[in-house]
C-alpha positions as CSV (number, residue, x, y, z in Angstrom):
1,A,108.6,99.8,124.9
2,D,109.9,97.0,127.0
3,K,108.5,93.6,128.1
4,H,106.7,95.3,131.0
5,N,104.8,98.0,129.1
6,A,104.4,96.7,125.6
7,Q,100.8,96.5,124.4
8,V,101.5,94.2,121.4
9,P,103.7,91.1,120.8
10,E,106.3,92.8,118.6
11,Y,107.7,96.2,119.7
12,L,110.7,98.5,119.4
13,T,112.9,99.1,122.4
14,K,115.1,101.9,123.5
15,E,118.1,100.0,122.3
16,L,116.8,99.7,118.7
17,D,116.7,103.0,116.7
18,A,113.2,103.1,115.4
19,F,114.2,105.6,112.7
20,S,116.7,103.2,111.1
21,T,114.1,100.3,110.8
22,R,111.5,99.8,108.1
23,W,107.9,100.6,109.1
24,Q,106.3,98.8,106.2
25,G,104.1,95.8,105.5
26,Q,102.3,95.7,108.9
27,V,99.8,97.6,111.0
28,F,101.8,99.8,113.4
29,W,100.6,101.2,116.8
30,V,102.8,104.2,117.7
31,N,102.8,106.2,121.0
32,P,106.0,108.2,120.7
33,P,107.5,110.4,123.4
34,Y,105.7,113.7,123.5
35,L,108.6,115.9,122.4
36,P,107.8,118.1,119.3
37,S,110.9,117.1,117.4
38,I,110.3,113.4,117.9
39,L,106.6,113.8,117.1
40,E,107.5,115.6,113.8
41,A,110.0,112.9,112.9
42,V,107.6,110.1,113.7
43,L,104.8,111.7,111.6
44,H,107.2,112.2,108.6
45,K,108.6,108.7,108.9
46,A,105.1,107.0,109.1
47,A,103.9,109.0,106.0
48,N,107.0,108.2,104.0
49,E,107.0,104.5,104.9
50,W,103.3,104.3,104.1
51,R,103.9,105.8,100.7
52,A,106.5,103.1,100.0
53,C,104.0,100.3,100.6
54,P,100.4,101.7,101.0
55,E,98.6,98.5,100.2
56,R,100.2,96.6,103.2
57,T,101.0,99.3,105.7
58,A,98.8,101.2,108.2
59,F,99.4,103.4,111.2
60,F,97.7,104.2,114.4
61,L,99.4,107.1,116.3
62,V,98.7,108.6,119.6
63,V,99.9,112.2,119.8
64,P,99.1,115.3,121.9
65,K,96.8,117.9,120.2
66,W,99.3,120.8,120.2
67,M,97.9,122.7,117.3
68,G,100.6,125.4,117.6
69,A,103.5,123.0,117.3
70,R,105.3,122.6,114.0
71,Y,104.4,118.9,113.7
72,W,100.7,119.6,113.8
73,Q,100.6,120.6,110.1
74,L,101.5,117.0,109.3
75,V,98.4,115.7,111.1
76,Q,96.3,116.7,108.0
77,R,97.7,113.5,106.3
78,Y,96.0,111.4,108.9
79,E,92.4,110.7,109.9
80,I,91.6,111.7,113.5
81,L,89.8,108.6,114.9
82,H,89.3,109.9,118.4
83,E,90.1,112.9,120.6
84,F,90.6,112.5,124.3
85,P,90.0,115.8,126.2
86,A,92.6,117.1,128.7
87,G,92.2,115.3,132.0
88,S,91.5,111.9,130.4
89,M,92.7,108.8,132.2
90,I,94.2,106.9,129.2
91,Y,97.8,106.0,130.2
92,T,98.6,103.0,132.4
93,T,101.6,101.1,133.7
94,H,102.1,97.8,135.4
95,A,101.6,98.1,139.1
96,R,104.9,96.2,139.6
97,N,106.7,99.2,137.9
98,L,105.9,101.4,140.8
99,H,108.5,101.8,143.5
100,G,107.1,102.0,147.0
101,G,103.4,102.5,147.9
102,S,101.0,104.2,145.6
103,N,97.4,105.4,145.6
104,L,97.0,105.3,141.9
105,Q,93.7,104.2,140.4
106,A,93.5,100.6,139.3
107,C,92.7,100.0,135.6
108,P,89.3,98.1,135.5
109,D,90.3,96.2,132.3
110,D,93.6,94.8,133.7
111,A,94.1,94.1,137.4
112,D,97.9,94.3,137.0
113,R,97.8,97.9,135.7
114,V,97.2,101.3,137.2
115,Y,96.5,104.7,135.7
116,V,99.4,107.1,135.8
117,G,97.3,110.2,136.0
118,P,95.2,112.3,133.7
119,T,96.5,113.9,130.5
120,K,97.6,117.5,130.8
121,W,96.3,118.3,127.2
122,P,94.0,116.8,124.6
123,V,95.3,113.7,122.9
124,V,94.3,112.4,119.5
125,V,94.4,109.0,117.9
126,L,95.5,109.3,114.3
127,H,95.0,106.7,111.5
128,L,96.7,106.2,108.2
129,P,94.9,103.2,106.7
130,K,96.0,100.7,104.1
131,M,95.2,101.8,100.6
132,K,92.3,99.5,99.6
133,H,92.8,99.8,95.8
134,S,94.8,101.5,93.1
135,I,93.3,103.8,90.6
136,V,93.3,102.3,87.2
137,N,90.5,104.2,85.5
138,I,90.1,108.0,85.9
139,T,87.0,109.5,84.1
140,P,87.3,112.3,81.6
141,T,85.4,114.5,84.1
142,T,88.1,113.9,86.8
143,I,90.9,114.6,84.2
144,A,89.2,118.0,83.4
145,H,88.7,118.7,87.1
146,L,92.3,118.1,87.8
147,R,93.7,119.9,84.8
148,L,91.7,123.0,85.6
149,G,92.8,123.4,89.2
150,H,90.2,121.3,90.9
151,C,87.3,123.3,89.6
152,D,83.8,122.2,90.4
153,T,81.0,121.0,88.1
154,K,79.5,124.5,87.6
155,V,82.8,125.8,86.2
156,L,83.1,122.8,83.9
157,R,79.6,123.4,82.6
158,K,80.3,127.0,81.9
159,L,83.5,126.2,80.0
160,L,81.7,123.6,77.9
161,A,78.8,125.9,77.2
162,S,81.3,128.6,76.0
163,G,82.8,126.2,73.5
164,V,86.1,125.6,75.3
165,K,87.8,122.3,74.3
166,L,88.9,120.7,77.5
167,G,90.9,117.9,75.8
168,A,89.6,115.3,78.3
169,G,87.1,113.3,76.2
170,K,83.4,113.2,76.6
171,L,82.5,114.5,80.1
172,Q,79.7,113.2,82.3
173,L,79.2,116.1,84.6
174,Q,78.5,114.5,87.9
175,H,79.4,116.4,91.1
176,V,83.2,116.7,91.6
177,C,85.0,118.6,94.3
178,S,88.4,118.4,96.1
179,H,86.9,116.3,98.9
180,T,85.2,113.6,96.9
181,C,86.9,113.1,93.6
182,T,89.2,110.1,93.3
183,G,92.2,112.1,92.0
184,C,92.1,114.6,94.9
185,R,92.3,111.8,97.4
186,I,95.8,110.9,96.1
187,T,98.3,113.0,98.0
């Protein structure tokens, strides 16, 4: 970013290597250049920086939805907040950045900005939120669930009925699965 296109008070510039700075302890808005190698590096960097300080770090990233690109597998770490379809008018620039005349559409929210054209592909807004709490108490049911390869409650009931000692203490067989148990949300 630069002083003409920055959307927030603090931003990185071309002169400052973003990959050599710490991305921790704040909420970050990232709209990287749409080059697969840079997108992959940004998604890795954001996830690694978040892991170093999850209680105080969050990310919002804007990336193209190129599902065949190598970086796309990294998207599973993030929540997709919104998807803009191809052809969306989402990118703007200051009108003063244009050289010569232009018939670009004015941005209704900011008279000094104009749209630079529709997106050529779908674009997603990703979110990696601050961790709200740390796990300090895991139930015996969750321990058994994790020890046995993330099995569901039906499997745990069958094992208990057959006399298998699970070594996890007294189980309260509430519903557990890989999408809702506390332990499975830690990645």
